[in-house]
N, C-alpha and C positions, 0 to 999 in steps of 0.2 A: 832849653832856652835858645839855642842857636837857630831853631826853626820858628822862633816867635819874634814879635816886635812889641814895643810898648805903646799902648794906645794913649790918647789924650788924658784919660782918667787914671793912668798909671798901671793899667792891667796888661798882662801878656795876652796877645792874640796871635793866631797863626799867621805867618808871613805869606805874602803873595809876591810873585815876580814883579819887579818894578817895571819891566818892559811892557807887560800886557795885563797885569792884575790877576793873573791866573794862579791857582794854587801851586806852591813849590813842589808838591808831591806828584803832580801829573807829568807823565812822560810825553814824548813827542806824539804819541798816538792817543793822548788824553786818557791814559789808563793810570790808575793810582799805583804808585810804586810802594806804598805802605798799607795796602788795602787790609791785610789781616790785622794790622795794629793801628788802623786809622783813628784819628781823634774823634771824640764824640760829635763835634759839630759836623763832621763828614758822615758819620754813621746815621745822623738824623736826616740827611738829604733824601728826598726833596721836600721833606716836611718842615722846612724853615719858615718862620713866620712871614718873611717877605714874599715867599712863594704862595702863601695861602691868604695874603692880604686882600686879593681881589681876583675875580675871574680872569681879568686881563693878565695879571701876574702869573696865574696858573697856566693860562694858554701859552704864555711866553716860555715858561720852564718846560712845558710839554714839547715845544718845538726844539729846544736845545738838549733834551734828554729823551732819546727815542725809547729807552727802556720802560718809561712810564706807561706808554700805550702798547707795548709789545703784547702779542697774542698770549704769550706764556708768562706774562707779568703776574706776580703774586698779588692776591687780593689782601689788602691791609685793613684790618678792623679799626673803627674809630678810636677805641681806647689806646691802641698802639700808636696811632697818629698823634693823639693828645700827649702821650708819653714822649714821643720824639720832639714835638713842639716844645714841651717843657724842658727837655734836656738841651735843645738848641738854644733856648733863651738863657738857660744856666751857663752853657759854654760861651755864649756871646758876651757874657759879663767878663770873661777872661779870668785870669788868675792873678791875684795880688800877692806879690812877694813880700815877705817880712822885711821891715826896715832894718838896716844894720844898727847895732848898738851905738849909742852916742859915744864919741871919743871925748875924754876929759881935756 
């Protein structure tokens, strides 16, 4: 919970730094400090729906993520990409916490 914020629809979503909007888990060298235990929304990157929405969006993410076009980058099959997209959409919905019981 401490690493999340509540969205407008009442769900928990991963918090970003207020100063620049960047993930709270990225260190000064833009390396993930929780990589081995990263949240699903991070594991799905770069296969986020907003990155796949258009060629323009994909080109933009390719410029910011050099690993996508690296000579030794892994080839990812379409079924795996679809799975990541589905998981990203699921994690984007956030987690709704149960409401506390009504007090009499």
